[in-house]
C-alpha positions as CSV (number, residue, x, y, z in Angstrom):
1,M,-42.8,54.4,36.0
2,L,-44.8,54.6,32.7
3,K,-47.9,54.5,34.3
4,E,-46.8,57.6,36.7
5,A,-45.7,59.4,33.7
6,F,-48.8,58.9,31.8
7,A,-50.7,59.8,35.0
8,R,-48.8,63.1,35.0
9,L,-49.1,63.8,31.5
10,I,-53.3,64.0,31.8
11,G,-53.1,66.0,35.3
12,I,-53.4,63.2,37.9
13,Q,-51.5,63.6,40.8
14,R,-50.6,61.3,43.3
15,P,-51.9,62.3,46.9
16,R,-49.7,64.8,49.1
17,S,-48.4,63.2,52.3
18,G,-48.5,65.1,55.6
19,V,-51.2,67.1,57.2
20,A,-53.0,70.3,55.6
21,P,-51.9,73.6,56.5
22,P,-53.5,75.3,59.3
23,P,-55.8,78.4,58.4
24,N,-53.7,81.2,57.3
25,L,-54.5,84.4,58.9
26,E,-52.1,86.4,57.0
27,V,-54.2,86.2,53.9
28,A,-56.2,89.4,53.4
29,P,-59.5,89.0,52.1
30,Q,-60.4,91.2,49.2
31,Y,-63.6,92.7,47.8
32,P,-63.8,94.6,44.6
33,E,-65.0,98.0,45.7
34,Q,-65.2,97.7,49.4
35,E,-62.6,98.5,51.8
36,V,-62.2,95.8,54.7
37,V,-62.9,97.5,58.0
38,S,-63.1,94.5,60.4
39,I,-62.3,90.6,60.4
40,G,-63.3,88.3,63.1
41,Y,-62.3,84.3,63.5
42,S,-63.9,81.7,64.7
43,P,-62.3,80.0,67.9
44,S,-60.7,77.3,65.7
45,N,-59.5,80.0,63.2
46,A,-61.4,77.7,60.6
47,A,-64.4,80.4,59.6
48,R,-63.9,84.0,59.5
49,V,-66.4,87.0,58.9
50,I,-65.3,90.2,57.3
51,V,-67.0,93.6,57.6
52,T,-66.5,95.5,54.5
53,K,-67.6,99.1,53.7
54,D,-69.1,99.9,50.0
55,L,-66.9,102.5,48.7
56,K,-69.4,103.9,46.1
57,A,-72.8,103.4,47.9
58,G,-71.4,103.7,51.6
59,F,-73.3,100.5,53.3
60,F,-71.8,97.9,55.2
61,R,-71.6,94.4,54.5
62,V,-70.9,91.1,56.6
63,H,-69.1,88.5,54.7
64,R,-68.3,84.8,55.6
65,E,-65.2,82.7,54.7
66,D,-64.2,79.3,55.6
67,W,-61.0,77.6,55.7
68,D,-61.0,75.3,52.8
69,N,-58.6,72.0,52.5
70,S,-60.4,69.8,50.1
71,G,-57.5,70.5,47.2
72,W,-54.8,69.6,49.7
73,A,-54.2,66.0,49.0
74,F,-53.8,66.3,45.4
75,G,-53.4,69.9,44.3
76,G,-51.7,70.9,47.3
77,S,-53.8,73.8,47.9
78,S,-55.6,75.2,50.5
79,A,-57.6,78.5,50.8
80,W,-60.1,80.9,52.2
81,V,-63.6,80.5,50.4
82,I,-66.7,82.4,50.7
83,T,-69.5,80.8,52.0
84,G,-72.9,82.4,51.8
85,G,-72.1,85.5,50.0
86,S,-72.9,88.8,51.6
87,L,-74.9,87.9,54.5
88,H,-76.1,91.1,55.7
89,F,-76.0,94.7,54.4
90,C,-76.4,97.4,57.2
91,D,-76.4,101.1,57.2
92,T,-73.9,101.2,60.2
93,R,-70.9,99.8,60.8
94,E,-71.9,98.9,64.8
95,R,-74.7,97.3,63.3
96,A,-72.6,95.3,60.8
97,E,-70.5,94.2,63.5
98,E,-72.9,93.0,65.8
99,L,-74.3,90.8,62.8
100,A,-70.3,89.5,62.5
101,S,-70.1,88.7,65.9
102,E,-73.7,86.6,65.9
103,E,-72.4,84.6,62.7
104,L,-69.2,83.8,64.7
105,R,-71.2,82.6,67.7
106,G,-73.4,80.4,65.4
107,T,-70.5,78.6,63.5
108,S,-69.4,75.0,64.2
109,R,-65.9,75.6,62.9
């Protein structure tokens, strides 16, 4: 009992039991000064690509996010994490969506 109290005091948590949650499709991606224009998901929903429009310059970006459960066991958290930053910059929405589709086809998640 004393060991557990000390462990909590210094921030060590016992692993959570149970299975980590599936990807949360309700969480909206947010990118400062950009408007989300489309979101696509991999077949397993563990990866997604987001096409955004820059509100100042007007160009389009393709972003990729992966569902990360690595913090589930100790912190009880899962989240979408950005992988690869802004993968592509495009001048048209159509081209950005083509590149987003290609990115999803190439994912193993």
